[in-house]
N, C-alpha and C positions, 0 to 999 in steps of 0.2 A: 361575800360573793364575788367571784371573778367573772369578767366577761371575756370573750375571745373573738378574735377576728374570724370572719366567715371562712368557709372552706371552698376550694375549687372542687371540680368533679373527682379529682384523683389524689390530691395532696393535702395534708394537714397544713393549716395556715398558722402563722406566727401570732401569738396572743397580744391582744390589747383588750380593753374592756368595751368591746363593741359587739353588737348582735345583728345578724341578718345580712346575707349576701345580696348583691344587686342582681336581679334577674335580667337576663339578656335574651331577647327574642331574635332568633336568627332570620326571621322573615319580616322583621320590622322595617319600615321605610328608613332611608338614609338619615333624615333629620332626627328620627327617634333613636336610632342607633347611636348617634353622636351624643344625645342626652343621656343614654344608658351608660356610656363609657366615660362621660365627663366627670371629673372629680379627683381621681388620684393625681393627675397633673397639677391641680390646684394645691393639693396638700404638699406636693413636692416643691412647688414654686414659693411657698411660704418661707422655706429655708433660704431662698435666694433674695429675700428682702428684709432680713432680720437686722437688728441694730449694728451688727458687724459691718454690713454693707453701708450703713449710714456713716460710720466712722471713716471708712476708706474713701467713700465717694465725696463726703464733705471736705476732707483734707485735700483730696485730689483736685476738687473744683476750686477751693479757695487758693491753693498754692499755684496751680497751673492752668486755671481757667478751664476751657473745654478741651485742652490738648490730650487728655487721657480718656476722652469719651470713647475712642475707638477700642480701648482696652475693655471697657464695659461691654461693648457690642460683641467683640470677638470672644470674650469669656462666656457670654450668654449663648452664642452660637455653638461654642464647644460644649457647653452644658446641655444644649438640646441634643447634640449628637450622642453624648455619653449617657444621658438619661434614657434615650431611645434604646441604647444597647441594654441597659439595665431592665427596662420594661420588657424587651423582647426575650431576655433570658428568663424572667419570671413566668411569662405566659407560655413560652415554648417548653420549658422543663417542668413547670409546676412546683419548682423550688426557688428559694431566694438565694442571693449571692453568698450569704453567710453559711447557709446549709450546704451549699455546693462546695464552698471552701473547706468546710469541715470534712466532707466526704472525700475530697480529691487531694488534700494535702496531708502531710504528716502531722501528728498531734502538736509537735513543737512549733511548726510553721503556722498552723491554725491558731494556736494560742497567741503567737506574736501578732498575727493579723487582728485577732480579737482585741488585744491590748491597744493597738494603734487606733482601731475603730472606736473603742471606748474613750480614748484620749480625744479623738475628734469631736465626740459628743459633748465631753466636758468643756472643750474649747468653745464649741458653739453655745453651750449653755452659759458659759461665762459671759459671752456677748449679750445673751438675753438678760442675765442678772444685771449687768452694768447698764444696759439700755432701759430696762424697767426701773431700776433704782434712780437713774437720771430723770426719767419721766415723772416719777413720784416727787422727786426733788423740785423739778420745775413747776409742776402743777400745784403741789400742796406746800411748797416751801419747807419741807422737812430736810434734815441733814442727809448726805449721801449714805452714811452708815445706816441710818434708819431706813432709807430707801432700799438698800441691799437686803436688810432683814425682812422688809415687807415682801420682797420677792419670794421668800421662803414659803409664803402662804399660797403660792399658785398651785401647790399640791391640792388645795381645795377645789380648784378649777377642774383638775383631772378627776377628782372624786365626783364632782357635779356632772361629769359626762358619762358616769356609769350607766350602762343600760341603754344608751342612745343608739339609734340605728346609724349605720355608717353613712347613709345619705344625709342624716341630720347633721352629723359632724362636718361633712363636706360643705353643707350649706352655711354652717357657722363660720367656717374658715373663709368661705367665699365672701361673707359679709364683712369680715375683718380686712380682707384684701381690698374690698370696695372702699372701705373707710380710708385706707392708706392712699389708694389711687385717686379718689375724689379730693382728698386733702391736698395732694400735690398738684392736681389740675388747678385748684383755686390759687395755690401759692405761686405757681408759674404765671398765672394771669396777673397776679399782683406785682411780680418783679419784672415782667416783660423782657425776657432775654433777647439778645440780638441773634435771630435765628440763622442768618448766613454764617455767623461765626460758629454756631452750634453745628451746622452741617459740615464745616471744615474740620471740626473736631472728630468727626466720624471717619476721616481719612487716616489710615494707619501711618505712623511716623516713627522711624527708628530714633530720630533725634530727640523725640519726646521722652524716651526711656533710657537714654544712653548713660546716665549717671546713677549712682547708688540710690539716692533718695526717691526719684520718680520710679525707679525699678522696684524698690521696696514697696511703694504704694501700689504699683501695677500688679505685683504678685499678691499683695494683700487683697486687691480687687478680685484677682483670680481665685484666691482661697475663699473669699466671701461669696463667690458666684458658683463655682463648681465644688460642692461639698462632698467629702468622702462618704459620710453616713447616709446621704441622700441616695447614693448608688445602691446601698444595701436596702434602704427603705422602699425604694420604688419597685425593686424586683419582688417585693413582698406584697405591697398593697394593691398592685394591679390584679392580684389573684382574688380580689373581692368581687370581680365580675365572673359569675358562674357561666362558663362556656363549655361546650362539648369539646372533647379531646381529639376530634378528627382534624385533618390538615386544613380543610376549608374554614372551619369555625375558628381555629387558632389564627389563621392568616387574617381573617376578618377582624378578630379581636386585636391583633397587633396593629393593623392599619388604623382602626378607630382609636386605640390607645396612643398611637404615634401622633395623631391629630390633636388629641387632648393634651399631650405633653408639649408639643410645639406651641400651641395657642397659649397655654398656661405660662410657659416660660417666656413667651413674647410679652405677656403682661408684666411679668417680673422685670424683664429687660427695660420696658418703658418706665417703670417706677424707679429702677436704679439709675437710668439716664436722667430722669427728672430730678433725683437727689443731687447728682453732680451738676446738672445745669442750674439748679436753684443756687447751689453754692457758688458756681462760677459767675452767675449774674448778680447775686446779692452781695458777694464779698470780693471776689477777685476783680471784677469790673469796677468796683468802688474803692479799690486800694486796700481792702482788708485781706491781704493775701497770707496772713498768718493765723487764720481761723482753723485750728487743728482739733478743736474740742467741740463736741455737740452742744455743750452748755454755752460756749461762746457764740455758736451759731444762733442759738435760741435768743440770747441777749441782744444780739446785733440785728436780728430780723426786724424787730419793731421800729427802731430808728431808721434803718436803711429803707424798709418798705413803706414806712409811714403809718403803719397801723399795728396795734398790739394783737389784733385778731390772727395775724400770720404766725406770730410766735406761739400763741395758745394752740392753734391748729397743728403746728409743728410738733408740740409736746404730745398732743392727743394721738397723732399718727405714730409717733415713736412708741407710745404705750401699746397701741394696737399691734405694732410690729413685733414687739417683744412677747406679748401674750399669745399671739397667734402661733409663734414658734414652739410654745410650751407643749402642745399636743403632739406635734410631729416629732419633736425631740424625744419625747417619752416613748412613742411607738417605735422609733428607730432604735432606741436603746433596748427595747424588748426583742425586736427582730434580731439584733446582733447577739444579745445574750442567749436567746433560744437557739439561734442558728449555729453559733460556735460551741456553746456549752451544754445545750439541751437543758438549760436551767430556766424554770418558770417561776416567777414571783408575781404578786398582785401589781397592777399598774401603778397604784399610788406609792407602793414601796420603791418601785423603779424610779419614779419621779423624785422621791425623797432622797434616794442615794445620789442621783445625778446632780440635783440641786445642791446638796450638802457639799459635794466635791467642788462645785463651781463657786460656792459661797466663800470658801477658804481663801483662794487667791484674790477674790474681789474685796473681801474685808481687809486683808493684809495690804493690798494695793492702795485702797482708799485711806487707810490709817497712815501708811508710810508716805505716800505721794500726794494725798489730799485730792482735790477735784481734778488735778492733772492726770490722775491715774486712769480715769475713764477712757479718754482718747487713746492713750498709750496701750492700755491693755486690750482695748477693742481691736486696734490694728494688729497688735501682736497675736491675738487669738486667730485672726484671719490668716496670718502668715503660717501659723502652726497648722491650720487646716490644709493650706496649700502644700506644705511639706509632706503631709501624710497622703496626699491624693494619689501619687504614683503607686502606693502599696495597695490601694483599692482598684486602681485602673488596670494594673497588670493582670490579675486573675480574671477581671471582667472581660477584657479583650481576648485573653486566651480561651476562656470558656465559650464565648459567643463565636469564636473562630473554629471551634471543635465540632466537626460534623457528627461524630459519634454521640455527642451530647445534644446538639441543636437540630440535627436532621435537616429537614428542608429549610429551616430558618437560620442556618449558619450564615455568618458574615460573607457578603460578596467581596470580590477583590477590591473594589473601590472603598467599601466600608472598612476593610482591614487597613488599607493604606491611610485613610483619614484617621482612624483610631490610633494606629501606631505612631503616626506623625504627631498627634496631640500628646500622646504619652511621652515621646522624645522631647517635644517643645516644653511641656510642663516640667519634666524632670530636669532639663537643661536650665530652664529659668530658675528653678529652685537652687540648683547647684551654683549657678552664677551669683545668685543673691547671697548665698552663704560665703562664697569666696570673696566677694566685694565687701561684705560686712566685716570680715576679719582682716581686711586690708591686704590680701594677697594679690589683688589686681588694682591697678591705678584708678 
């Protein structure tokens, strides 16, 4: 039996195995409307705090202290702006970004976009595999290879969600996010960062990213924060709110969903900042500025902080981070596959295919590079995500700027300026990274 995501008033919704739309009352008081629309933003925010973020933030904090904290902040602000575009596209048109790309571009271009989107999901899932495997390794002392193989069984989690109401799934994900957030609050209390230095790290600094290594990490942070497949996913799941198709109802839905998006991504921002601050306070400030692996961070936390509880809590939150991304990655894969190809398969099969593709590089990396593979592959996966981002951004910005498609909800001049500026900055940063990496620039 397959389940399917609920439908809006006018458009078929992309499948996942979920039942029941969220009813929206147009005359409900403001606080109740907020509660009705809260949820999709939380599901999107999960992708912004997965193990890939841990790798880039821990390495950035241990190597450079708090100096790259502004990159986390600016990347998250960019994510808020871009996810709001995606959300507005889905609500205003009743279709998601993948469906619209298939309709508006030639078959060849649409297939190319689909391949890049699928690659981004595999790169993200690779981070989940490595993070989950490392968490199993740290908590249960099994080998990394065994940990990687254990992550294959998360397909059972997806099967266990069969038939759940969409609100139930949102509540489960909120619980996992709370686990991560509370864990980091406790850990920050244990390490006691120097908060004035943390505040200085929020000030943008060109000097902090002028060379290849910090720039590579900065773009890794960008790739870990603004994820291409999340743009496709968000335009789809916002349609779980059943709203009327008149202008006033759509405008209200967009306003409420914008609040949901900003608040949810602000939570993800605080967690990502907490990861970097923890690494800066626990490692960089104590002279351990070569902690580039999550496993090294786990081993050093106990002696540095003075209690083994911090290390165990670190591993538990890492496991929660990886597992919470399982559901959203699966739904994003289905949204992309159905939108671009009109291909529908059961949710568990989609999970199995994605996980199998991610297991191959993870197993090869662990076998060839040993424990050092985790950190290197995690950061590399986030750079891959960042390199694909412009290919999802371009159609998103073009479509939301098209009055014939968006009608009254077309991008305003300031929104177009901000959106295209982000597109240029992200594309230029990626190009610069490639050029510096191959040694064509000093």
